[in-house]
All heavy atoms as TSV, in Angstrom:
chain	resi	resn	atom	element	x	y	z
A	1	MET	N	N	129.353	164.360	77.664
A	1	MET	CA	C	129.309	165.173	76.480
A	1	MET	C	C	129.770	166.605	76.788
A	1	MET	O	O	130.412	167.218	75.960
A	1	MET	CB	C	127.909	165.157	75.886
A	1	MET	CG	C	127.474	163.798	75.341
A	1	MET	SD	S	128.601	163.042	74.145
A	1	MET	CE	C	128.494	164.142	72.773
A	2	HIS	N	N	129.430	167.087	77.981
A	2	HIS	CA	C	129.853	168.434	78.360
A	2	HIS	C	C	131.379	168.526	78.341
A	2	HIS	O	O	131.947	169.488	77.825
A	2	HIS	CB	C	129.297	168.796	79.736
A	2	HIS	CG	C	129.821	170.085	80.275
A	2	HIS	ND1	N	129.438	171.314	79.771
A	2	HIS	CD2	C	130.730	170.334	81.258
A	2	HIS	CE1	C	130.084	172.263	80.437
A	2	HIS	NE2	N	130.865	171.697	81.333
A	3	TYR	N	N	132.037	167.510	78.893
A	3	TYR	CA	C	133.498	167.513	78.954
A	3	TYR	C	C	134.097	167.550	77.551
A	3	TYR	O	O	135.056	168.261	77.293
A	3	TYR	CB	C	133.977	166.274	79.712
A	3	TYR	CG	C	135.471	166.231	79.920
A	3	TYR	CD1	C	136.050	166.899	80.992
A	3	TYR	CD2	C	136.291	165.544	79.041
A	3	TYR	CE1	C	137.418	166.877	81.187
A	3	TYR	CE2	C	137.662	165.513	79.219
A	3	TYR	CZ	C	138.223	166.180	80.295
A	3	TYR	OH	O	139.581	166.168	80.480
A	4	LEU	N	N	133.514	166.790	76.639
A	4	LEU	CA	C	134.013	166.769	75.261
A	4	LEU	C	C	133.899	168.150	74.618
A	4	LEU	O	O	134.830	168.617	73.954
A	4	LEU	CB	C	133.239	165.749	74.427
A	4	LEU	CG	C	133.395	164.281	74.819
A	4	LEU	CD1	C	132.449	163.420	74.002
A	4	LEU	CD2	C	134.827	163.830	74.638
A	5	GLY	N	N	132.743	168.786	74.798
A	5	GLY	CA	C	132.541	170.111	74.216
A	5	GLY	C	C	133.434	171.161	74.839
A	5	GLY	O	O	134.015	172.004	74.149
A	6	GLU	N	N	133.550	171.112	76.147
A	6	GLU	CA	C	134.351	172.109	76.870
A	6	GLU	C	C	135.821	172.062	76.456
A	6	GLU	O	O	136.493	173.071	76.368
A	6	GLU	CB	C	134.222	171.862	78.375
A	6	GLU	CG	C	134.970	172.854	79.223
A	6	GLU	CD	C	134.766	172.596	80.711
A	6	GLU	OE1	O	133.692	172.084	81.089
A	6	GLU	OE2	O	135.681	172.892	81.482
A	7	HIS	N	N	136.301	170.838	76.207
A	7	HIS	CA	C	137.715	170.663	75.860
A	7	HIS	C	C	137.937	170.482	74.356
A	7	HIS	O	O	139.037	170.158	73.936
A	7	HIS	CB	C	138.295	169.480	76.631
A	7	HIS	CG	C	138.279	169.689	78.115
A	7	HIS	ND1	N	139.165	170.509	78.755
A	7	HIS	CD2	C	137.448	169.220	79.075
A	7	HIS	CE1	C	138.907	170.521	80.055
A	7	HIS	NE2	N	137.855	169.751	80.272
A	8	GLU	N	N	136.855	170.701	73.598
A	8	GLU	CA	C	136.907	170.599	72.136
A	8	GLU	C	C	137.535	169.282	71.674
A	8	GLU	O	O	138.419	169.248	70.817
A	8	GLU	CB	C	137.642	171.801	71.544
A	8	GLU	CG	C	136.942	173.111	71.837
A	8	GLU	CD	C	137.582	174.307	71.178
A	8	GLU	OE1	O	138.436	174.135	70.290
A	8	GLU	OE2	O	137.231	175.430	71.570
A	9	LEU	N	N	137.092	168.197	72.291
A	9	LEU	CA	C	137.585	166.870	71.936
A	9	LEU	C	C	136.709	166.260	70.849
A	9	LEU	O	O	135.531	166.581	70.719
A	9	LEU	CB	C	137.579	165.967	73.172
A	9	LEU	CG	C	138.441	166.439	74.344
A	9	LEU	CD1	C	138.234	165.527	75.541
A	9	LEU	CD2	C	139.915	166.476	73.946
A	10	ASN	N	N	137.288	165.374	70.086
A	10	ASN	CA	C	136.561	164.623	69.067
A	10	ASN	C	C	136.447	163.167	69.500
A	10	ASN	O	O	137.386	162.620	70.089
A	10	ASN	CB	C	137.279	164.681	67.717
A	10	ASN	CG	C	137.307	166.071	67.148
A	10	ASN	OD1	O	136.303	166.778	67.193
A	10	ASN	ND2	N	138.444	166.485	66.616
A	11	VAL	N	N	135.334	162.559	69.192
A	11	VAL	CA	C	135.129	161.147	69.484
A	11	VAL	C	C	135.027	160.421	68.149
A	11	VAL	O	O	134.213	160.784	67.299
A	11	VAL	CB	C	133.837	160.913	70.303
A	11	VAL	CG1	C	133.602	159.434	70.524
A	11	VAL	CG2	C	133.916	161.651	71.624
A	12	TYR	N	N	135.851	159.420	67.980
A	12	TYR	CA	C	135.821	158.617	66.767
A	12	TYR	C	C	135.403	157.205	67.136
A	12	TYR	O	O	135.787	156.679	68.175
A	12	TYR	CB	C	137.198	158.580	66.101
A	12	TYR	CG	C	137.652	159.936	65.615
A	12	TYR	CD1	C	138.504	160.709	66.381
A	12	TYR	CD2	C	137.193	160.440	64.408
A	12	TYR	CE1	C	138.912	161.962	65.950
A	12	TYR	CE2	C	137.588	161.695	63.966
A	12	TYR	CZ	C	138.439	162.443	64.742
A	12	TYR	OH	O	138.838	163.683	64.310
A	13	GLY	N	N	134.641	156.595	66.290
A	13	GLY	CA	C	134.199	155.234	66.552
A	13	GLY	C	C	134.016	154.480	65.251
A	13	GLY	O	O	134.262	155.004	64.164
A	14	SER	N	N	133.593	153.275	65.381
A	14	SER	CA	C	133.315	152.460	64.201
A	14	SER	C	C	132.089	151.608	64.492
A	14	SER	O	O	131.770	151.329	65.641
A	14	SER	CB	C	134.506	151.574	63.862
A	14	SER	OG	O	134.731	150.639	64.900
A	15	MET	N	N	131.426	151.219	63.433
A	15	MET	CA	C	130.271	150.336	63.583
A	15	MET	C	C	130.775	148.909	63.504
A	15	MET	O	O	131.468	148.534	62.555
A	15	MET	CB	C	129.247	150.587	62.476
A	15	MET	CG	C	128.537	151.906	62.631
A	15	MET	SD	S	127.233	152.138	61.420
A	15	MET	CE	C	126.209	150.716	61.708
A	16	MET	N	N	130.448	148.136	64.515
A	16	MET	CA	C	130.925	146.766	64.535
A	16	MET	C	C	130.101	145.896	63.591
A	16	MET	O	O	130.634	145.059	62.897
A	16	MET	CB	C	130.863	146.234	65.958
A	16	MET	CG	C	131.590	144.962	66.163
A	16	MET	SD	S	131.762	144.719	67.934
A	16	MET	CE	C	132.897	143.392	67.948
A	17	TYR	N	N	128.797	146.102	63.584
A	17	TYR	CA	C	127.919	145.315	62.733
A	17	TYR	C	C	126.963	146.252	62.006
A	17	TYR	O	O	126.565	147.273	62.537
A	17	TYR	CB	C	127.107	144.318	63.554
A	17	TYR	CG	C	127.962	143.330	64.300
A	17	TYR	CD1	C	128.139	143.446	65.672
A	17	TYR	CD2	C	128.612	142.313	63.631
A	17	TYR	CE1	C	128.939	142.549	66.366
A	17	TYR	CE2	C	129.417	141.412	64.318
A	17	TYR	CZ	C	129.572	141.532	65.680
A	17	TYR	OH	O	130.365	140.661	66.364
A	18	ARG	N	N	126.594	145.849	60.819
A	18	ARG	CA	C	125.613	146.595	60.041
A	18	ARG	C	C	124.332	145.769	59.969
A	18	ARG	O	O	124.340	144.568	60.230
A	18	ARG	CB	C	126.134	146.852	58.622
A	18	ARG	CG	C	127.398	147.694	58.594
A	18	ARG	CD	C	128.004	147.751	57.216
A	18	ARG	NE	N	128.268	146.377	56.787
A	18	ARG	CZ	C	128.220	145.956	55.522
A	18	ARG	NH1	N	127.928	146.769	54.553
A	18	ARG	NH2	N	128.466	144.705	55.222
A	19	HIS	N	N	123.237	146.393	59.603
A	19	HIS	CA	C	121.953	145.704	59.477
A	19	HIS	C	C	122.081	144.494	58.548
A	19	HIS	O	O	121.537	143.421	58.820
A	19	HIS	CB	C	120.883	146.668	58.957
A	19	HIS	CG	C	119.555	146.024	58.760
A	19	HIS	ND1	N	118.739	145.664	59.813
A	19	HIS	CD2	C	118.911	145.662	57.628
A	19	HIS	CE1	C	117.645	145.108	59.333
A	19	HIS	NE2	N	117.717	145.101	58.014
A	20	GLU	N	N	122.819	144.649	57.474
A	20	GLU	CA	C	123.006	143.560	56.514
A	20	GLU	C	C	123.671	142.345	57.164
A	20	GLU	O	O	123.424	141.209	56.775
A	20	GLU	CB	C	123.847	144.026	55.316
A	20	GLU	CG	C	123.193	145.084	54.468
A	20	GLU	CD	C	123.349	146.496	55.040
A	20	GLU	OE1	O	124.185	146.729	55.939
A	20	GLU	OE2	O	122.592	147.379	54.583
A	21	ASP	N	N	124.537	142.585	58.141
A	21	ASP	CA	C	125.195	141.477	58.845
A	21	ASP	C	C	124.170	140.623	59.595
A	21	ASP	O	O	124.266	139.396	59.610
A	21	ASP	CB	C	126.243	142.000	59.827
A	21	ASP	CG	C	127.362	142.759	59.131
A	21	ASP	OD1	O	127.684	142.427	57.969
A	21	ASP	OD2	O	127.924	143.680	59.751
A	22	TYR	N	N	123.200	141.279	60.224
A	22	TYR	CA	C	122.164	140.544	60.950
A	22	TYR	C	C	121.279	139.757	59.996
A	22	TYR	O	O	120.927	138.617	60.269
A	22	TYR	CB	C	121.317	141.507	61.802
A	22	TYR	CG	C	122.094	142.075	62.962
A	22	TYR	CD1	C	122.597	143.367	62.919
A	22	TYR	CD2	C	122.336	141.311	64.094
A	22	TYR	CE1	C	123.324	143.878	63.984
A	22	TYR	CE2	C	123.056	141.825	65.158
A	22	TYR	CZ	C	123.547	143.110	65.093
A	22	TYR	OH	O	124.270	143.610	66.145
A	23	ILE	N	N	120.941	140.354	58.855
A	23	ILE	CA	C	120.129	139.666	57.860
A	23	ILE	C	C	120.856	138.418	57.378
A	23	ILE	O	O	120.279	137.326	57.300
A	23	ILE	CB	C	119.797	140.598	56.667
A	23	ILE	CG1	C	118.991	141.802	57.135
A	23	ILE	CG2	C	119.093	139.848	55.557
A	23	ILE	CD1	C	117.653	141.466	57.748
A	24	THR	N	N	122.136	138.543	57.094
A	24	THR	CA	C	122.939	137.402	56.647
A	24	THR	C	C	122.985	136.317	57.714
A	24	THR	O	O	122.828	135.134	57.419
A	24	THR	CB	C	124.373	137.854	56.294
A	24	THR	OG1	O	124.298	138.838	55.260
A	24	THR	CG2	C	125.231	136.690	55.844
A	25	ALA	N	N	123.187	136.709	58.971
A	25	ALA	CA	C	123.247	135.735	60.066
A	25	ALA	C	C	121.933	134.976	60.204
A	25	ALA	O	O	121.925	133.746	60.341
A	25	ALA	CB	C	123.602	136.422	61.378
A	26	VAL	N	N	120.803	135.678	60.159
A	26	VAL	CA	C	119.490	135.030	60.271
A	26	VAL	C	C	119.286	134.058	59.113
A	26	VAL	O	O	118.814	132.926	59.311
A	26	VAL	CB	C	118.362	136.083	60.331
A	26	VAL	CG1	C	116.995	135.444	60.169
A	26	VAL	CG2	C	118.437	136.855	61.634
A	27	GLU	N	N	119.650	134.461	57.907
A	27	GLU	CA	C	119.508	133.582	56.747
A	27	GLU	C	C	120.357	132.327	56.888
A	27	GLU	O	O	119.903	131.216	56.592
A	27	GLU	CB	C	119.884	134.337	55.467
A	27	GLU	CG	C	118.876	135.379	55.059
A	27	GLU	CD	C	119.348	136.267	53.912
A	27	GLU	OE1	O	120.538	136.163	53.512
A	27	GLU	OE2	O	118.526	137.065	53.434
A	28	GLN	N	N	121.587	132.492	57.351
A	28	GLN	CA	C	122.481	131.332	57.485
A	28	GLN	C	C	122.031	130.399	58.598
A	28	GLN	O	O	122.140	129.181	58.466
A	28	GLN	CB	C	123.914	131.801	57.702
A	28	GLN	CG	C	124.501	132.438	56.450
A	28	GLN	CD	C	125.926	132.881	56.638
A	28	GLN	OE1	O	126.452	132.944	57.750
A	28	GLN	NE2	N	126.587	133.208	55.533
A	29	ILE	N	N	121.523	130.937	59.680
A	29	ILE	CA	C	121.001	130.086	60.757
A	29	ILE	C	C	119.742	129.374	60.288
A	29	ILE	O	O	119.583	128.164	60.499
A	29	ILE	CB	C	120.730	130.915	62.025
A	29	ILE	CG1	C	122.061	131.386	62.637
A	29	ILE	CG2	C	119.929	130.109	63.047
A	29	ILE	CD1	C	121.915	132.421	63.731
A	30	SER	N	N	118.853	130.097	59.609
A	30	SER	CA	C	117.608	129.499	59.120
A	30	SER	C	C	117.858	128.389	58.113
A	30	SER	O	O	117.136	127.397	58.082
A	30	SER	CB	C	116.724	130.568	58.473
A	30	SER	OG	O	116.331	131.517	59.422
A	31	SER	N	N	118.884	128.552	57.290
A	31	SER	CA	C	119.175	127.551	56.259
A	31	SER	C	C	119.967	126.362	56.789
A	31	SER	O	O	120.153	125.376	56.090
A	31	SER	CB	C	119.949	128.199	55.109
A	31	SER	OG	O	121.277	128.510	55.512
A	32	GLY	N	N	120.454	126.449	58.038
A	32	GLY	CA	C	121.228	125.353	58.613
A	32	GLY	C	C	122.719	125.450	58.346
A	32	GLY	O	O	123.468	124.559	58.726
A	33	LYS	N	N	123.169	126.522	57.689
A	33	LYS	CA	C	124.601	126.692	57.426
A	33	LYS	C	C	125.373	126.958	58.714
A	33	LYS	O	O	126.554	126.631	58.821
A	33	LYS	CB	C	124.835	127.830	56.436
A	33	LYS	CG	C	124.385	127.506	55.037
A	33	LYS	CD	C	124.664	128.665	54.097
A	33	LYS	CE	C	124.160	128.334	52.706
A	33	LYS	NZ	N	124.320	129.474	51.790
A	34	ILE	N	N	124.711	127.574	59.677
A	34	ILE	CA	C	125.312	127.802	60.995
A	34	ILE	C	C	124.503	127.003	62.009
A	34	ILE	O	O	123.292	127.160	62.117
A	34	ILE	CB	C	125.297	129.296	61.375
A	34	ILE	CG1	C	126.172	130.091	60.404
A	34	ILE	CG2	C	125.765	129.492	62.813
A	34	ILE	CD1	C	126.153	131.588	60.647
A	35	ILE	N	N	125.172	126.132	62.733
A	35	ILE	CA	C	124.534	125.282	63.738
A	35	ILE	C	C	124.687	125.966	65.099
A	35	ILE	O	O	125.798	126.190	65.575
A	35	ILE	CB	C	125.180	123.879	63.784
A	35	ILE	CG1	C	125.235	123.260	62.378
A	35	ILE	CG2	C	124.465	122.976	64.770
A	35	ILE	CD1	C	123.897	123.088	61.709
A	36	THR	N	N	123.559	126.296	65.723
A	36	THR	CA	C	123.610	127.021	66.996
A	36	THR	C	C	123.385	126.126	68.219
A	36	THR	O	O	123.610	126.568	69.339
A	36	THR	CB	C	122.563	128.146	67.012
A	36	THR	OG1	O	121.272	127.568	66.811
A	36	THR	CG2	C	122.843	129.172	65.934
A	37	LYS	N	N	122.965	124.892	68.004
A	37	LYS	CA	C	122.631	124.020	69.145
A	37	LYS	C	C	123.774	123.882	70.161
A	37	LYS	O	O	123.523	123.936	71.369
A	37	LYS	CB	C	122.182	122.647	68.655
A	37	LYS	CG	C	121.661	121.781	69.761
A	37	LYS	CD	C	121.051	120.495	69.248
A	37	LYS	CE	C	120.522	119.694	70.433
A	37	LYS	NZ	N	119.814	118.519	70.024
A	38	PRO	N	N	125.022	123.734	69.740
A	38	PRO	CA	C	126.102	123.612	70.734
A	38	PRO	C	C	126.299	124.868	71.584
A	38	PRO	O	O	126.926	124.807	72.641
A	38	PRO	CB	C	127.348	123.352	69.882
A	38	PRO	CG	C	126.848	122.858	68.590
A	38	PRO	CD	C	125.514	123.521	68.382
A	39	LEU	N	N	125.769	125.994	71.145
A	39	LEU	CA	C	125.934	127.233	71.904
A	39	LEU	C	C	124.956	127.356	73.063
A	39	LEU	O	O	125.173	128.123	73.988
A	39	LEU	CB	C	125.742	128.441	70.973
A	39	LEU	CG	C	126.663	128.513	69.764
A	39	LEU	CD1	C	126.285	129.703	68.891
A	39	LEU	CD2	C	128.112	128.593	70.195
A	40	LEU	N	N	123.870	126.603	73.014
A	40	LEU	CA	C	122.817	126.688	74.023
A	40	LEU	C	C	123.123	125.734	75.176
A	40	LEU	O	O	123.153	124.525	75.008
A	40	LEU	CB	C	121.465	126.345	73.397
A	40	LEU	CG	C	120.251	126.475	74.290
A	40	LEU	CD1	C	120.107	127.887	74.818
A	40	LEU	CD2	C	119.002	126.070	73.530
A	41	THR	N	N	123.347	126.295	76.355
A	41	THR	CA	C	123.663	125.480	77.524
A	41	THR	C	C	122.417	124.842	78.109
A	41	THR	O	O	122.398	123.654	78.413
A	41	THR	CB	C	124.361	126.335	78.609
A	41	THR	OG1	O	125.496	126.969	78.020
A	41	THR	CG2	C	124.793	125.492	79.780
A	42	ARG	N	N	121.342	125.656	78.253
A	42	ARG	CA	C	120.110	125.125	78.848
A	42	ARG	C	C	118.956	126.085	78.605
A	42	ARG	O	O	119.157	127.279	78.464
A	42	ARG	CB	C	120.304	124.920	80.354
A	42	ARG	CG	C	119.168	124.202	81.010
A	42	ARG	CD	C	119.591	123.477	82.241
A	42	ARG	NE	N	118.408	123.028	82.951
A	42	ARG	CZ	C	118.361	122.778	84.226
A	42	ARG	NH1	N	119.431	122.905	84.966
A	42	ARG	NH2	N	117.258	122.370	84.794
A	43	THR	N	N	117.733	125.524	78.570
A	43	THR	CA	C	116.518	126.315	78.400
A	43	THR	C	C	115.605	126.095	79.595
A	43	THR	O	O	115.459	124.960	80.067
A	43	THR	CB	C	115.781	125.904	77.113
A	43	THR	OG1	O	116.662	126.076	76.009
A	43	THR	CG2	C	114.540	126.738	76.888
A	44	PHE	N	N	114.987	127.172	80.076
A	44	PHE	CA	C	114.055	127.104	81.193
A	44	PHE	C	C	112.709	127.663	80.746
A	44	PHE	O	O	112.659	128.650	80.019
A	44	PHE	CB	C	114.555	127.945	82.375
A	44	PHE	CG	C	115.758	127.385	83.061
A	44	PHE	CD1	C	117.028	127.645	82.566
A	44	PHE	CD2	C	115.628	126.613	84.194
A	44	PHE	CE1	C	118.153	127.133	83.199
A	44	PHE	CE2	C	116.744	126.094	84.836
A	44	PHE	CZ	C	118.005	126.357	84.334
A	45	PRO	N	N	111.602	127.065	81.216
A	45	PRO	CA	C	110.299	127.675	80.943
A	45	PRO	C	C	110.174	128.980	81.734
A	45	PRO	O	O	110.810	129.154	82.780
A	45	PRO	CB	C	109.295	126.630	81.429
A	45	PRO	CG	C	110.040	125.755	82.365
A	45	PRO	CD	C	111.489	125.826	81.979
A	46	PHE	N	N	109.346	129.883	81.222
A	46	PHE	CA	C	109.217	131.202	81.842
A	46	PHE	C	C	108.886	131.124	83.327
A	46	PHE	O	O	109.427	131.877	84.136
A	46	PHE	CB	C	108.156	132.035	81.109
A	46	PHE	CG	C	107.955	133.375	81.730
A	46	PHE	CD1	C	108.908	134.368	81.583
A	46	PHE	CD2	C	106.820	133.648	82.482
A	46	PHE	CE1	C	108.740	135.614	82.173
A	46	PHE	CE2	C	106.640	134.890	83.066
A	46	PHE	CZ	C	107.597	135.876	82.915
A	47	GLU	N	N	107.994	130.212	83.691
A	47	GLU	CA	C	107.585	130.135	85.103
A	47	GLU	C	C	108.730	129.728	86.031
A	47	GLU	O	O	108.642	129.903	87.237
A	47	GLU	CB	C	106.373	129.218	85.285
A	47	GLU	CG	C	106.507	127.846	84.704
A	47	GLU	CD	C	106.098	127.761	83.234
A	47	GLU	OE1	O	105.700	128.774	82.646
A	47	GLU	OE2	O	106.206	126.670	82.677
A	48	ASN	N	N	109.825	129.221	85.465
A	48	ASN	CA	C	110.986	128.830	86.274
A	48	ASN	C	C	112.160	129.798	86.080
A	48	ASN	O	O	113.307	129.424	86.287
A	48	ASN	CB	C	111.434	127.418	85.910
A	48	ASN	CG	C	110.406	126.374	86.275
A	48	ASN	OD1	O	109.443	126.660	86.976
A	48	ASN	ND2	N	110.577	125.168	85.789
A	49	TYR	N	N	111.861	131.033	85.702
A	49	TYR	CA	C	112.949	131.969	85.416
A	49	TYR	C	C	113.906	132.175	86.594
A	49	TYR	O	O	115.108	132.352	86.378
A	49	TYR	CB	C	112.417	133.308	84.889
A	49	TYR	CG	C	111.799	134.197	85.926
A	49	TYR	CD1	C	112.580	135.096	86.632
A	49	TYR	CD2	C	110.445	134.137	86.199
A	49	TYR	CE1	C	112.021	135.918	87.587
A	49	TYR	CE2	C	109.876	134.953	87.149
A	49	TYR	CZ	C	110.668	135.838	87.848
A	49	TYR	OH	O	110.104	136.636	88.800
A	50	PRO	N	N	113.435	132.120	87.879
A	50	PRO	CA	C	114.423	132.257	88.963
A	50	PRO	C	C	115.467	131.133	88.935
A	50	PRO	O	O	116.631	131.356	89.252
A	50	PRO	CB	C	113.583	132.194	90.242
A	50	PRO	CG	C	112.217	132.641	89.823
A	50	PRO	CD	C	112.068	132.080	88.427
A	51	ASP	N	N	115.033	129.934	88.532
A	51	ASP	CA	C	115.975	128.817	88.424
A	51	ASP	C	C	117.025	129.085	87.349
A	51	ASP	O	O	118.182	128.677	87.485
A	51	ASP	CB	C	115.234	127.519	88.094
A	51	ASP	CG	C	114.280	127.095	89.195
A	51	ASP	OD1	O	114.491	127.495	90.358
A	51	ASP	OD2	O	113.319	126.360	88.888
A	52	ALA	N	N	116.619	129.765	86.283
A	52	ALA	CA	C	117.567	130.088	85.211
A	52	ALA	C	C	118.676	130.993	85.737
A	52	ALA	O	O	119.855	130.766	85.462
A	52	ALA	CB	C	116.838	130.754	84.049
A	53	TYR	N	N	118.300	132.002	86.515
A	53	TYR	CA	C	119.308	132.913	87.065
A	53	TYR	C	C	120.194	132.215	88.093
A	53	TYR	O	O	121.397	132.459	88.164
A	53	TYR	CB	C	118.646	134.158	87.656
A	53	TYR	CG	C	118.160	135.079	86.573
A	53	TYR	CD1	C	116.828	135.116	86.204
A	53	TYR	CD2	C	119.057	135.913	85.902
A	53	TYR	CE1	C	116.389	135.954	85.192
A	53	TYR	CE2	C	118.636	136.752	84.893
A	53	TYR	CZ	C	117.294	136.770	84.545
A	53	TYR	OH	O	116.873	137.608	83.540
A	54	GLU	N	N	119.615	131.326	88.865
A	54	GLU	CA	C	120.417	130.547	89.818
A	54	GLU	C	C	121.396	129.647	89.070
A	54	GLU	O	O	122.556	129.505	89.467
A	54	GLU	CB	C	119.506	129.717	90.712
A	54	GLU	CG	C	120.257	128.945	91.782
A	54	GLU	CD	C	119.335	128.176	92.708
A	54	GLU	OE1	O	118.185	128.610	92.929
A	54	GLU	OE2	O	119.774	127.127	93.215
A	55	PHE	N	N	120.926	129.044	87.987
A	55	PHE	CA	C	121.777	128.197	87.157
A	55	PHE	C	C	122.965	128.994	86.623
A	55	PHE	O	O	124.106	128.531	86.670
A	55	PHE	CB	C	120.947	127.613	86.002
A	55	PHE	CG	C	121.733	126.752	85.066
A	55	PHE	CD1	C	122.017	125.432	85.381
A	55	PHE	CD2	C	122.168	127.247	83.847
A	55	PHE	CE1	C	122.740	124.633	84.512
A	55	PHE	CE2	C	122.883	126.460	82.971
A	55	PHE	CZ	C	123.171	125.144	83.308
A	56	ILE	N	N	122.708	130.193	86.132
A	56	ILE	CA	C	123.782	131.037	85.609
A	56	ILE	C	C	124.786	131.365	86.709
A	56	ILE	O	O	126.001	131.278	86.500
A	56	ILE	CB	C	123.205	132.328	85.004
A	56	ILE	CG1	C	122.387	132.001	83.756
A	56	ILE	CG2	C	124.314	133.328	84.687
A	56	ILE	CD1	C	121.522	133.152	83.273
A	57	ASP	N	N	124.296	131.715	87.897
A	57	ASP	CA	C	125.190	132.022	89.016
A	57	ASP	C	C	126.033	130.811	89.397
A	57	ASP	O	O	127.225	130.934	89.668
A	57	ASP	CB	C	124.401	132.490	90.238
A	57	ASP	CG	C	123.864	133.898	90.090
A	57	ASP	OD1	O	124.392	134.656	89.242
A	57	ASP	OD2	O	122.923	134.242	90.823
A	58	THR	N	N	125.401	129.647	89.402
A	58	THR	CA	C	126.105	128.424	89.787
A	58	THR	C	C	127.129	127.995	88.740
A	58	THR	O	O	128.242	127.614	89.076
A	58	THR	CB	C	125.093	127.278	90.010
A	58	THR	OG1	O	124.174	127.671	91.024
A	58	THR	CG2	C	125.784	125.996	90.423
A	59	MET	N	N	126.742	128.075	87.477
A	59	MET	CA	C	127.606	127.594	86.393
A	59	MET	C	C	128.729	128.570	86.051
A	59	MET	O	O	129.759	128.163	85.537
A	59	MET	CB	C	126.768	127.329	85.142
A	59	MET	CG	C	125.801	126.181	85.281
A	59	MET	SD	S	126.617	124.602	85.542
A	59	MET	CE	C	127.343	124.361	83.923
A	60	GLY	N	N	128.516	129.845	86.305
A	60	GLY	CA	C	129.552	130.833	86.000
A	60	GLY	C	C	129.920	130.827	84.533
A	60	GLY	O	O	129.057	130.836	83.663
A	61	ASP	N	N	131.222	130.759	84.256
A	61	ASP	CA	C	131.682	130.827	82.874
A	61	ASP	C	C	131.455	129.534	82.095
A	61	ASP	O	O	131.800	129.443	80.925
A	61	ASP	CB	C	133.149	131.247	82.803
A	61	ASP	CG	C	134.083	130.261	83.485
A	61	ASP	OD1	O	133.603	129.256	84.043
A	61	ASP	OD2	O	135.302	130.509	83.458
A	62	ARG	N	N	130.868	128.530	82.728
A	62	ARG	CA	C	130.552	127.282	82.018
A	62	ARG	C	C	129.189	127.353	81.328
A	62	ARG	O	O	128.831	126.453	80.585
A	62	ARG	CB	C	130.591	126.090	82.977
A	62	ARG	CG	C	132.015	125.823	83.491
A	62	ARG	CD	C	132.017	124.790	84.570
A	62	ARG	NE	N	131.345	125.384	85.736
A	62	ARG	CZ	C	130.855	124.704	86.746
A	62	ARG	NH1	N	130.926	123.395	86.752
A	62	ARG	NH2	N	130.273	125.305	87.752
A	63	ALA	N	N	128.432	128.414	81.578
A	63	ALA	CA	C	127.132	128.600	80.930
A	63	ALA	C	C	127.304	129.606	79.792
A	63	ALA	O	O	127.506	130.789	80.040
A	63	ALA	CB	C	126.099	129.103	81.931
A	64	LEU	N	N	127.238	129.116	78.570
A	64	LEU	CA	C	127.428	130.007	77.430
A	64	LEU	C	C	126.169	130.776	77.103
A	64	LEU	O	O	126.165	131.998	77.018
A	64	LEU	CB	C	127.876	129.188	76.216
A	64	LEU	CG	C	128.184	129.977	74.949
A	64	LEU	CD1	C	129.292	130.983	75.198
A	64	LEU	CD2	C	128.563	129.045	73.824
A	65	LYS	N	N	125.040	130.072	76.937
A	65	LYS	CA	C	123.773	130.733	76.601
A	65	LYS	C	C	122.662	130.001	77.332
A	65	LYS	O	O	122.493	128.795	77.178
A	65	LYS	CB	C	123.536	130.664	75.097
A	65	LYS	CG	C	122.238	131.266	74.627
A	65	LYS	CD	C	122.137	132.749	74.883
A	65	LYS	CE	C	122.954	133.540	73.903
A	65	LYS	NZ	N	122.809	134.976	74.058
A	66	VAL	N	N	121.935	130.747	78.136
A	66	VAL	CA	C	120.793	130.210	78.872
A	66	VAL	C	C	119.559	130.947	78.368
A	66	VAL	O	O	119.511	132.173	78.378
A	66	VAL	CB	C	120.962	130.382	80.388
A	66	VAL	CG1	C	119.726	129.903	81.127
A	66	VAL	CG2	C	122.202	129.654	80.869
A	67	MET	N	N	118.568	130.186	77.912
A	67	MET	CA	C	117.354	130.776	77.337
A	67	MET	C	C	116.183	130.629	78.303
A	67	MET	O	O	116.078	129.626	79.005
A	67	MET	CB	C	116.994	130.082	76.018
A	67	MET	CG	C	118.068	130.145	74.969
A	67	MET	SD	S	118.325	131.778	74.305
A	67	MET	CE	C	116.850	131.978	73.363
A	68	ILE	N	N	115.321	131.620	78.303
A	68	ILE	CA	C	114.052	131.544	79.033
A	68	ILE	C	C	112.959	131.535	77.981
A	68	ILE	O	O	112.808	132.492	77.223
A	68	ILE	CB	C	113.898	132.727	80.003
A	68	ILE	CG1	C	115.011	132.677	81.056
A	68	ILE	CG2	C	112.518	132.711	80.647
A	68	ILE	CD1	C	115.044	133.869	81.987
A	69	ASP	N	N	112.233	130.423	77.925
A	69	ASP	CA	C	111.207	130.216	76.901
A	69	ASP	C	C	109.934	130.950	77.286
A	69	ASP	O	O	109.323	130.656	78.297
A	69	ASP	CB	C	110.939	128.725	76.733
A	69	ASP	CG	C	110.044	128.412	75.574
A	69	ASP	OD1	O	109.549	129.346	74.910
A	69	ASP	OD2	O	109.832	127.220	75.324
A	70	LEU	N	N	109.543	131.915	76.474
A	70	LEU	CA	C	108.342	132.700	76.739
A	70	LEU	C	C	107.098	132.070	76.159
A	70	LEU	O	O	105.979	132.543	76.420
A	70	LEU	CB	C	108.501	134.120	76.194
A	70	LEU	CG	C	109.664	134.920	76.765
A	70	LEU	CD1	C	109.765	136.269	76.072
A	70	LEU	CD2	C	109.526	135.082	78.260
A	71	GLY	N	N	107.268	131.039	75.353
A	71	GLY	CA	C	106.121	130.466	74.647
A	71	GLY	C	C	105.464	129.337	75.271
A	71	GLY	O	O	105.392	128.734	76.167
């Protein structure tokens, strides 16, 4: 930030998602309009969380989404 001020630079950006986008996504997933099951590669119970990280390291780019179940 100091560099920007010192050189009188402007920073421009855009918002990629709005709060309404998240609300819409949750509604569509809840209603079944969006199927998320194919996105989930594997789920691990919390007590096996080290195995989840090992799985991610081993699978590399073949692991799309790995969940750790806290419940």
